[in-house]
MARMIVO-980844 format. One record per residue (C-alpha): z, y, x; residue in three letters; residue number from 0. Coordinates in nm, 4 decimals. Each point is the difference from the previous one (the first is absolute). Example, Ala and Ser with C-alpha at 12.3 -4.5 7.8 and 13.67 -1.06 7.14 Angstrom:
REM MARMIVO-980844
> c3, c2, c1, aa, i
> 0.7800, -0.4500, 1.2300, ALA, 0
> -0.0660, 0.3440, 0.1370, SER, 1
This chain:
REM MARMIVO-980844
> c3, c2, c1, aa, i
> 8.0930, 4.9632, -2.6873, UNK, 0
> 0.3752, -0.0552, -0.0202, UNK, 1
> 0.2221, -0.0221, 0.3045, UNK, 2
> 0.0844, -0.3659, -0.0537, UNK, 3
> -0.3664, -0.1018, 0.0121, UNK, 4
> -0.0284, 0.1391, 0.3528, UNK, 5
> 0.2790, -0.2190, 0.1422, UNK, 6
> -0.1191, -0.2932, 0.2114, UNK, 7
> 0.1853, -0.3310, 0.0299, UNK, 8
> 0.1282, -0.1083, 0.3449, UNK, 9
> -0.2857, -0.2510, 0.0313, UNK, 10
> -0.2571, 0.2630, -0.0991, UNK, 11
> 0.1429, 0.2278, 0.2686, UNK, 12
> -0.0350, -0.2867, 0.2491, UNK, 13
> -0.3641, -0.0512, -0.1015, UNK, 14
> -0.0726, 0.3712, 0.0422, UNK, 15
> 0.1707, -0.0028, 0.3415, UNK, 16
> -0.1798, -0.3111, 0.1298, UNK, 17
> -0.3397, 0.1262, -0.1217, UNK, 18
> 0.0704, 0.3314, 0.1728, UNK, 19
> 0.0842, -0.1867, 0.3231, UNK, 20
> -0.3204, -0.2037, -0.0277, UNK, 21
> -0.2017, 0.3161, -0.0539, UNK, 22
> 0.1797, 0.1630, 0.2947, UNK, 23
> -0.1119, -0.2687, 0.2450, UNK, 24
> -0.3575, -0.0073, -0.1325, UNK, 25
> -0.0293, 0.3788, -0.0025, UNK, 26
> 0.1450, 0.0430, 0.3495, UNK, 27
> -0.2452, -0.2621, 0.1270, UNK, 28
> -0.2905, 0.1887, -0.1539, UNK, 29
> 0.1161, 0.3567, 0.0641, UNK, 30
> 0.1260, -0.0410, 0.3570, UNK, 31
> -0.3523, -0.0705, 0.1221, UNK, 32
> -0.1221, 0.3509, -0.0863, UNK, 33
> 0.2639, 0.1880, 0.2056, UNK, 34
> -0.0672, -0.2467, 0.2822, UNK, 35
> -0.3588, 0.1221, 0.0076, UNK, 36
> 0.0802, 0.2767, 0.2491, UNK, 37
> 0.1530, -0.2637, 0.2334, UNK, 38
> -0.2216, -0.2996, -0.0721, UNK, 39
> -0.3457, 0.1642, 0.0262, UNK, 40
> 0.0339, 0.1147, 0.3635, UNK, 41
> 0.1947, -0.3139, 0.1052, UNK, 42
> -0.2632, -0.2395, -0.1341, UNK, 43
> -0.2884, 0.2326, 0.0764, UNK, 44
> -0.1351, 0.0005, -0.3550, UNK, 45
> -0.1756, 0.2744, -0.1990, UNK, 46
> 0.1036, 0.1608, -0.3300, UNK, 47
> -0.2532, -0.2146, -0.1864, UNK, 48
> 0.1373, -0.3184, 0.1614, UNK, 49
> 0.3540, 0.1007, -0.0920, UNK, 50
> -0.1163, 0.0795, -0.3537, UNK, 51
> -0.1392, -0.3553, -0.0142, UNK, 52
> 0.3380, -0.1454, 0.1040, UNK, 53
> 0.1658, 0.1894, -0.2866, UNK, 54
> -0.2802, -0.0983, -0.2385, UNK, 55
> 0.0104, -0.3690, 0.1017, UNK, 56
> 0.3396, -0.0378, -0.1667, UNK, 57
> -0.1290, 0.1658, -0.3150, UNK, 58
> -0.3229, -0.2005, -0.0253, UNK, 59
> 0.1719, -0.3351, 0.0571, UNK, 60
> 0.2732, 0.0934, -0.2477, UNK, 61
> -0.2637, 0.0877, -0.2558, UNK, 62
> -0.1823, -0.3307, 0.0404, UNK, 63
> 0.3279, -0.1932, -0.0138, UNK, 64
> 0.1120, 0.1825, -0.3133, UNK, 65
> -0.3193, -0.0912, -0.1841, UNK, 66
> 0.0264, -0.3657, 0.1027, UNK, 67
> 0.3680, -0.0172, -0.1017, UNK, 68
> -0.0413, 0.1927, -0.3276, UNK, 69
> -0.1415, -0.2922, -0.1997, UNK, 70
> 0.3047, -0.2114, 0.0859, UNK, 71
> 0.2596, 0.2772, -0.0230, UNK, 72
> 0.1012, -0.0773, -0.3606, UNK, 73
> 0.0085, -0.3788, 0.0454, UNK, 74
> 0.3042, -0.0253, 0.2296, UNK, 75
> 0.3587, 0.1159, 0.0277, UNK, 76
> -0.0173, 0.3517, 0.1427, UNK, 77
> 0.2899, -0.0762, 0.2372, UNK, 78
> -0.1975, -0.2820, 0.1661, UNK, 79
> -0.3068, 0.2211, 0.0301, UNK, 80
> 0.2092, 0.2770, 0.1554, UNK, 81
> 0.1644, -0.2336, 0.2509, UNK, 82
> -0.3289, -0.1625, 0.1055, UNK, 83
> -0.1720, 0.3302, 0.0743, UNK, 84
> 0.3069, 0.1529, 0.1630, UNK, 85
> 0.0267, -0.2862, 0.2511, UNK, 86
> -0.3687, 0.0494, 0.0882, UNK, 87
> 0.0577, 0.3730, 0.0379, UNK, 88
> 0.2842, -0.0597, 0.2489, UNK, 89
> -0.2237, -0.2293, 0.2069, UNK, 90
> -0.2835, 0.2545, -0.0009, UNK, 91
> 0.2366, 0.2735, 0.1171, UNK, 92
> 0.1200, -0.2276, 0.2782, UNK, 93
> -0.3625, -0.0371, 0.1140, UNK, 94
> -0.0238, 0.3826, 0.0155, UNK, 95
> 0.3128, 0.0003, 0.2167, UNK, 96
> -0.1598, -0.2290, 0.2571, UNK, 97
> -0.3591, 0.1333, -0.0132, UNK, 98
> -0.1334, 0.0725, 0.3505, UNK, 99
> -0.3572, 0.1103, -0.0748, UNK, 100
> -0.1958, 0.1989, -0.2577, UNK, 101
> -0.1691, -0.3077, -0.1575, UNK, 102
> 0.3354, -0.1822, -0.0293, UNK, 103
> 0.1641, 0.3081, -0.1564, UNK, 104
> -0.2885, 0.0216, -0.2467, UNK, 105
> 0.0490, -0.3693, -0.0858, UNK, 106
> 0.3768, 0.0493, -0.0384, UNK, 107
> -0.0504, 0.2907, -0.2413, UNK, 108
> -0.2360, -0.2144, -0.2072, UNK, 109
> 0.2590, -0.2796, -0.0248, UNK, 110
> 0.2732, 0.2478, -0.0882, UNK, 111
> -0.2225, 0.1558, -0.2662, UNK, 112
> -0.0888, -0.3358, -0.1579, UNK, 113
> 0.3673, -0.0620, -0.0764, UNK, 114
> 0.1621, 0.3443, 0.0009, UNK, 115
> -0.2543, 0.1625, -0.2285, UNK, 116
> 0.0893, -0.2283, -0.2926, UNK, 117
> 0.3775, 0.0501, 0.0204, UNK, 118
> -0.0007, 0.3399, -0.1698, UNK, 119
> -0.1911, -0.1284, -0.3029, UNK, 120
> 0.2416, -0.2930, -0.0430, UNK, 121
> 0.2983, 0.2351, 0.0306, UNK, 122
> -0.1389, 0.2380, -0.2626, UNK, 123
> -0.0745, -0.2925, -0.2315, UNK, 124
> 0.3647, -0.1074, 0.0312, UNK, 125
> 0.1134, 0.3555, -0.0806, UNK, 126
> -0.2255, 0.0165, -0.3064, UNK, 127
> 0.1249, -0.3445, -0.1139, UNK, 128
> 0.3697, 0.0842, 0.0372, UNK, 129
> 0.0288, 0.3692, -0.0950, UNK, 130
> -0.1020, 0.1955, -0.3122, UNK, 131
> -0.2497, 0.2879, 0.0250, UNK, 132
> 0.2783, 0.2459, -0.0888, UNK, 133
> 0.1831, -0.0657, 0.3297, UNK, 134
> -0.2900, -0.0956, 0.2260, UNK, 135
> -0.0221, 0.3491, 0.1468, UNK, 136
> 0.3565, -0.0367, 0.1280, UNK, 137
> -0.0716, -0.3463, 0.1372, UNK, 138
> -0.3156, 0.1241, 0.1740, UNK, 139
> 0.1960, 0.2982, 0.1330, UNK, 140
> 0.2492, -0.2328, 0.1685, UNK, 141
> -0.2604, -0.2485, 0.1233, UNK, 142
> -0.2077, 0.2850, 0.1393, UNK, 143
> 0.3041, 0.0915, 0.2101, UNK, 144
> -0.1565, -0.2555, 0.2318, UNK, 145
> -0.2527, 0.2691, 0.0947, UNK, 146
> 0.2812, 0.2450, 0.0728, UNK, 147
> 0.2033, -0.2564, 0.1933, UNK, 148
> -0.3091, -0.0896, 0.2024, UNK, 149
> -0.0259, 0.3647, 0.1031, UNK, 150
> 0.3740, 0.0433, 0.0696, UNK, 151
> 0.0626, -0.3315, 0.1760, UNK, 152
> -0.3108, -0.2119, 0.0527, UNK, 153
> -0.2556, 0.2430, 0.1371, UNK, 154
> 0.2348, 0.2116, 0.2211, UNK, 155
> 0.1622, -0.3124, 0.1464, UNK, 156
> -0.3411, -0.1624, 0.0372, UNK, 157
> -0.1367, 0.3079, 0.1780, UNK, 158
> 0.3066, 0.0162, 0.2212, UNK, 159
> -0.0427, -0.3656, 0.0963, UNK, 160
> -0.3730, 0.0537, 0.0559, UNK, 161
> 0.0503, 0.3016, 0.2286, UNK, 162
> 0.2997, -0.1432, 0.1896, UNK, 163
> -0.1141, -0.3635, 0.0205, UNK, 164
> -0.3491, -0.0911, -0.1203, UNK, 165
> -0.2174, 0.0351, -0.3115, UNK, 166
> 0.0635, -0.3699, -0.0823, UNK, 167
> 0.3731, 0.0626, -0.0526, UNK, 168
> -0.0188, 0.1497, -0.3549, UNK, 169
> -0.1696, -0.3138, -0.1338, UNK, 170
> 0.2609, -0.2279, 0.1558, UNK, 171
> 0.2679, 0.2217, -0.1582, UNK, 172
> -0.1591, -0.0520, -0.3429, UNK, 173
> 0.0021, -0.3791, 0.0499, UNK, 174
> 0.3731, 0.0138, 0.0871, UNK, 175
> 0.0708, 0.1839, -0.3278, UNK, 176
> -0.2416, -0.1913, -0.2251, UNK, 177
> 0.1066, -0.3543, 0.0903, UNK, 178
> 0.3546, 0.0340, -0.1493, UNK, 179
> -0.1466, 0.1696, -0.3085, UNK, 180
> -0.2209, -0.3064, -0.0545, UNK, 181
> 0.3052, -0.2257, 0.0176, UNK, 182
> 0.1794, 0.2099, -0.2645, UNK, 183
> -0.3047, -0.0235, -0.2288, UNK, 184
> -0.0016, -0.3786, 0.0323, UNK, 185
> 0.3731, -0.0363, -0.0669, UNK, 186
> 0.0889, 0.2743, -0.2492, UNK, 187
> -0.3019, 0.1090, -0.2022, UNK, 188
> -0.0282, -0.1846, -0.3314, UNK, 189
> -0.3334, -0.1419, -0.1191, UNK, 190
> -0.2141, 0.2513, -0.1925, UNK, 191
> -0.1845, -0.2084, -0.2586, UNK, 192
> -0.0075, 0.2031, -0.3236, UNK, 193
> -0.3771, 0.0398, 0.0259, UNK, 194
> -0.0461, -0.3792, 0.0035, UNK, 195
> 0.1265, -0.0504, -0.3572, UNK, 196
> -0.3193, 0.1386, -0.1513, UNK, 197
> -0.2210, -0.1399, 0.2725, UNK, 198
> -0.3621, -0.0638, -0.0848, UNK, 199
> -0.2094, -0.2942, 0.1144, UNK, 200
> -0.2803, 0.2094, 0.1426, UNK, 201
> -0.1120, -0.0836, 0.3508, UNK, 202
> 0.1090, 0.2325, 0.2787, UNK, 203
> -0.3549, 0.1392, 0.0249, UNK, 204
> -0.0256, 0.0683, -0.3728, UNK, 205
> 0.3421, 0.1628, -0.0039, UNK, 206
> -0.1054, 0.2212, 0.2906, UNK, 207
> -0.3298, 0.0890, -0.1688, UNK, 208
> 0.1525, 0.0772, -0.3412, UNK, 209
> 0.2641, 0.2199, 0.1610, UNK, 210
> -0.2463, 0.1809, 0.2264, UNK, 211
> -0.2461, 0.0660, -0.2845, UNK, 212
> 0.2541, 0.1102, -0.2615, UNK, 213
> -0.1160, 0.3516, -0.1037, UNK, 214
> 0.3616, 0.1153, -0.0425, UNK, 215
> 0.0845, -0.1061, 0.3547, UNK, 216
> -0.3091, 0.1539, 0.1600, UNK, 217
> 0.1359, 0.3541, -0.0246, UNK, 218
> 0.3135, -0.1096, 0.1807, UNK, 219
> -0.2103, -0.1495, 0.2780, UNK, 220
> -0.2093, 0.3173, 0.0298, UNK, 221
> 0.3102, 0.2179, 0.0217, UNK, 222
> 0.1469, -0.2250, 0.2703, UNK, 223
> -0.3196, 0.0276, 0.2034, UNK, 224
> 0.0204, 0.3795, -0.0047, UNK, 225
> 0.3765, 0.0033, 0.0633, UNK, 226
> -0.0401, -0.2112, 0.3136, UNK, 227
> -0.2812, 0.2089, 0.1456, UNK, 228
> 0.2037, 0.3158, 0.0606, UNK, 229
> 0.2966, -0.1318, 0.1984, UNK, 230
> -0.2013, -0.2449, 0.2063, UNK, 231
> -0.2316, 0.2740, 0.1255, UNK, 232
> 0.2685, 0.2265, 0.1450, UNK, 233
> 0.2694, -0.2442, 0.1115, UNK, 234
> -0.1735, -0.1939, 0.2834, UNK, 235
> -0.0651, 0.3135, 0.2054, UNK, 236
> 0.3056, 0.2088, -0.0875, UNK, 237
> 0.1891, -0.0761, 0.3223, UNK, 238
> -0.3041, 0.0734, 0.2192, UNK, 239
> -0.0478, 0.3255, -0.1966, UNK, 240
> 0.3650, 0.0992, 0.0554, UNK, 241
> -0.0193, -0.0728, 0.3730, UNK, 242
> -0.3449, 0.1370, 0.0832, UNK, 243
> -0.0509, 0.2814, -0.2539, UNK, 244
> 0.3502, 0.1246, -0.0849, UNK, 245
> 0.1181, -0.0768, 0.3561, UNK, 246
> 0.3123, -0.1946, -0.0993, UNK, 247
> 0.1177, -0.2191, 0.2929, UNK, 248
> -0.0188, -0.3752, -0.0624, UNK, 249
> 0.3749, -0.0233, 0.0559, UNK, 250
> 0.0632, 0.2322, -0.2982, UNK, 251
> -0.2118, -0.1934, -0.2518, UNK, 252
> 0.2919, -0.2232, -0.0940, UNK, 253
> 0.2097, 0.3076, -0.0872, UNK, 254
> -0.2654, 0.1185, -0.2464, UNK, 255
> -0.0129, -0.3385, -0.1731, UNK, 256
> 0.3803, -0.0298, 0.0028, UNK, 257
> 0.0721, 0.3357, -0.1673, UNK, 258
> -0.2812, -0.0415, -0.2527, UNK, 259
> 0.1209, -0.3477, -0.0946, UNK, 260
> 0.3637, 0.1104, -0.0177, UNK, 261
> -0.0885, 0.2670, -0.2563, UNK, 262
> -0.2126, -0.2428, -0.2018, UNK, 263
> 0.2930, -0.2447, -0.0271, UNK, 264
> 0.1639, 0.2571, -0.2266, UNK, 265
> -0.3143, 0.1049, -0.1861, UNK, 266
> -0.1265, -0.3556, -0.0754, UNK, 267
> 0.2630, -0.1043, -0.2594, UNK, 268
> -0.0077, 0.3509, -0.1496, UNK, 269
> -0.3774, -0.0190, -0.0448, UNK, 270
> 0.0374, -0.3467, -0.1535, UNK, 271
> 0.2468, 0.1373, -0.2556, UNK, 272
> -0.2303, 0.2957, -0.0703, UNK, 273
> -0.2863, -0.2439, -0.0525, UNK, 274
> 0.1924, -0.1654, -0.2852, UNK, 275
> 0.1385, 0.3188, -0.1573, UNK, 276
> -0.2571, 0.2727, 0.0698, UNK, 277
> -0.2983, -0.2318, -0.0461, UNK, 278
> -0.1929, -0.2177, 0.2429, UNK, 279
> -0.3321, 0.1795, -0.0396, UNK, 280
> 0.1571, 0.3451, 0.0166, UNK, 281
> 0.1711, -0.0891, 0.3277, UNK, 282
> -0.3283, -0.1400, 0.1293, UNK, 283
> -0.1801, 0.3285, -0.0730, UNK, 284
> 0.2765, 0.1983, 0.1705, UNK, 285
> -0.0118, -0.2272, 0.3051, UNK, 286
> -0.3787, 0.0167, 0.0179, UNK, 287
> -0.0156, 0.3795, -0.0134, UNK, 288
> 0.2736, 0.0328, 0.2623, UNK, 289
> -0.1706, -0.2601, 0.2217, UNK, 290
> -0.3362, 0.1779, -0.0202, UNK, 291
> 0.1512, 0.3276, 0.1170, UNK, 292
> 0.1949, -0.1653, 0.2809, UNK, 293
> -0.2920, -0.2169, 0.1200, UNK, 294
> -0.2056, 0.3165, 0.0367, UNK, 295
> 0.2814, 0.1716, 0.1922, UNK, 296
> 0.0717, -0.3042, 0.2194, UNK, 297
> -0.3590, -0.0776, 0.1003, UNK, 298
> -0.0632, 0.3645, 0.0925, UNK, 299
> 0.3107, 0.0408, 0.2173, UNK, 300
> -0.0323, 0.1155, 0.3579, UNK, 301
> 0.2690, 0.0033, 0.2712, UNK, 302
> 0.3334, 0.0599, -0.1766, UNK, 303
> 0.3745, -0.0381, 0.0621, UNK, 304
> 0.1351, -0.3429, -0.0900, UNK, 305
> 0.2124, 0.1544, -0.2790, UNK, 306
> -0.3136, 0.1171, -0.1838, UNK, 307
> -0.1581, -0.3442, 0.0376, UNK, 308
> 0.3122, -0.1750, -0.1334, UNK, 309
> 0.0216, 0.2332, -0.3021, UNK, 310
> -0.3703, -0.0539, -0.0743, UNK, 311
> 0.0458, -0.3780, 0.0229, UNK, 312
> 0.3031, 0.0042, -0.2317, UNK, 313
> -0.1755, 0.1957, -0.2753, UNK, 314
> -0.3155, -0.2121, 0.0374, UNK, 315
> 0.2081, -0.3186, -0.0276, UNK, 316
> 0.1669, 0.1245, -0.3208, UNK, 317
> -0.3461, 0.0363, -0.1510, UNK, 318
> -0.1162, -0.3410, 0.1235, UNK, 319
> 0.3220, -0.1702, -0.1188, UNK, 320
> -0.0379, 0.1561, -0.3447, UNK, 321
> -0.3498, -0.1461, -0.0222, UNK, 322
> 0.0988, -0.3439, 0.1305, UNK, 323
> 0.3082, -0.0507, -0.2185, UNK, 324
> -0.1507, 0.1313, -0.3238, UNK, 325
> -0.3366, -0.1767, 0.0410, UNK, 326
> 0.1642, -0.3340, 0.0893, UNK, 327
> 0.2259, 0.0173, -0.3051, UNK, 328
> -0.2804, 0.1116, -0.2310, UNK, 329
> -0.2642, -0.2524, 0.1094, UNK, 330
> 0.2537, -0.2845, -0.0234, UNK, 331
> -0.0318, 0.0408, -0.3774, UNK, 332
> -0.3742, -0.0707, 0.0008, UNK, 333
> -0.0112, -0.3851, 0.0224, UNK, 334
> 0.1325, -0.2517, -0.2540, UNK, 335
> 0.2717, -0.2402, 0.1178, UNK, 336
> -0.2408, -0.2953, 0.0207, UNK, 337
> -0.2389, 0.1984, 0.2235, UNK, 338
> 0.2535, 0.1960, 0.2030, UNK, 339
> -0.0175, -0.2002, 0.3237, UNK, 340
> -0.3794, -0.0053, 0.0021, UNK, 341
> -0.0193, 0.3705, -0.0861, UNK, 342
> 0.2447, 0.0944, 0.2746, UNK, 343
> -0.1888, -0.2195, 0.2483, UNK, 344
> -0.3367, 0.1564, -0.0803, UNK, 345
> 0.1597, 0.3435, -0.0023, UNK, 346
> 0.1508, -0.0607, 0.3437, UNK, 347
> -0.3358, -0.1204, 0.1329, UNK, 348
> -0.1766, 0.3085, -0.1284, UNK, 349
> 0.2702, 0.2165, 0.1532, UNK, 350
> -0.0264, -0.1713, 0.3375, UNK, 351
> -0.3806, -0.0093, 0.0146, UNK, 352
> -0.0299, 0.3609, -0.1173, UNK, 353
> 0.2559, 0.1012, 0.2583, UNK, 354
> -0.1811, -0.1972, 0.2672, UNK, 355
> -0.3297, 0.1686, -0.0800, UNK, 356
> 0.1751, 0.3385, -0.0031, UNK, 357
> 0.1606, -0.0653, 0.3416, UNK, 358
> -0.3311, -0.1103, 0.1476, UNK, 359
> -0.1862, 0.2996, -0.1465, UNK, 360
> 0.2721, 0.2334, 0.1273, UNK, 361
> -0.0483, -0.1527, 0.3461, UNK, 362
> -0.3692, 0.0906, -0.0219, UNK, 363
> 0.0681, 0.3560, -0.1208, UNK, 364
> 0.2722, 0.0747, 0.2567, UNK, 365
> -0.1268, 0.0488, 0.3530, UNK, 366
> 0.1971, 0.0259, 0.3240, UNK, 367
> -0.2045, 0.1036, 0.3060, UNK, 368
> 0.2653, -0.1307, 0.2423, UNK, 369
> 0.3300, -0.1898, -0.0261, UNK, 370
> 0.2056, 0.3218, 0.0250, UNK, 371
> -0.2424, 0.2363, -0.1771, UNK, 372
> 0.0687, 0.1392, -0.3502, UNK, 373
> -0.1330, -0.2041, -0.2933, UNK, 374
> -0.3109, 0.1502, -0.1563, UNK, 375
> -0.0783, 0.0071, -0.3763, UNK, 376
> 0.3510, -0.1077, -0.1115, UNK, 377
> -0.0141, 0.2854, -0.2523, UNK, 378
> -0.3095, -0.1633, -0.1536, UNK, 379
> 0.2034, -0.3155, -0.0596, UNK, 380
> 0.2573, 0.2184, -0.1778, UNK, 381
> -0.2680, 0.1532, -0.2246, UNK, 382
> -0.1267, -0.3458, -0.1030, UNK, 383
> 0.3587, -0.1077, -0.0741, UNK, 384
> 0.0539, 0.3032, -0.2260, UNK, 385
> -0.3144, -0.0841, -0.1982, UNK, 386
> 0.1220, -0.3566, -0.0642, UNK, 387
> 0.3374, 0.1359, -0.1174, UNK, 388
> -0.1767, 0.2207, -0.2555, UNK, 389
> -0.1861, -0.3022, -0.1367, UNK, 390
> 0.3174, -0.2099, -0.0276, UNK, 391
> 0.1629, 0.2595, -0.2264, UNK, 392
> -0.2807, -0.0582, -0.2516, UNK, 393
> 0.0060, -0.3791, 0.0370, UNK, 394
> 0.3777, -0.0238, -0.0415, UNK, 395
> -0.0165, 0.2141, -0.3168, UNK, 396
> -0.2019, -0.2683, -0.1777, UNK, 397
> 0.2220, -0.2790, 0.1346, UNK, 398
> 0.3087, 0.1847, -0.1272, UNK, 399
> -0.1527, 0.0202, -0.3476, UNK, 400
> -0.0957, -0.3684, 0.0036, UNK, 401
> 0.3439, -0.1171, 0.1120, UNK, 402
> 0.1704, 0.2212, -0.2602, UNK, 403
> -0.2191, -0.1442, -0.2767, UNK, 404
> 0.0730, -0.3537, 0.1215, UNK, 405
> 0.3768, 0.0637, -0.0049, UNK, 406
> -0.0193, 0.1440, -0.3526, UNK, 407
> -0.1712, -0.3177, -0.1217, UNK, 408
> 0.2560, -0.2197, 0.1789, UNK, 409
> 0.2923, 0.1879, -0.1562, UNK, 410
> -0.1548, 0.0169, -0.3492, UNK, 411
């Protein structure tokens, strides 16, 4: 690839930036709940399984919403779809910020999931519509900075607000950030309608069915299911594990997330570039092998100095980022333009539902005898995660070959 091909126009840079901001707000909303577990469980008097259900509620509702929206995803301007679901997401987050009971919080997470869970699929469809496969790794690397920024800014600030004020405060903070972003989308983002030019007259149900049953797409869906399982099993209970097993004070959790995220801000764009130059599948294999080693180390940690925990988190996050960036770029080449919205919607649903099941199962595996006692069987969750990572290496190998063959035909 020549240097000129990698240069983005000012508007393309704006699109990348606004999609990264959107992802930032959605990710902070989802990820801040897990670190709040150590605060929220004793305050609301709920068990690990009940907390796992709160985390899973978002995922299950997002999965159902994604399936329902998928049939219509290629029939409308992607900007309008994005704006509609983003407004609903902001309202759902506001409900979380005013929730005063466990049932209301559960309801609020369902509402947030219905809207927030579809936003990622629309964003990735826009990326695939606007950017060539040769530079998608770089685009994904920048958009995935949202994960890093959520760790550097969102989660530490959210935890600080939760510990100094109340656990509702992080959600109200997200609303204050997301509302202006929605206004910018409405005013500045251009319509994204390229997929409408070759639009078919199939009904929404038929379009959904033909996309879901396409043999070429099925491997992508299977890989997504396995990819989601790993992260969703460990993440919901990581803060409780740090506090109760590694004996890190609650007040120091934000420092761990801050330093880890700060390092990943620099590694994200680099990994995106490597994805395009070194090879998306090769980077995925590297990230998977590194992640497997670090998951084993992390889930078997005992009481340790905070420096050791931070270093472990940084290396683990490099592995996870390598997997996320390379797999997102690679699987974006699976669907045809006319099916892209539906494919991304179904893919998002599978990701959310698989993650929801994984979170719920993890809540059943992990056991905490008392609110301040060490978590039991967290290492078992790590072992299951490692097994899913092994399987994804095989699945992504076949997807890489399929996408490469498809690109050769397109360029012939």
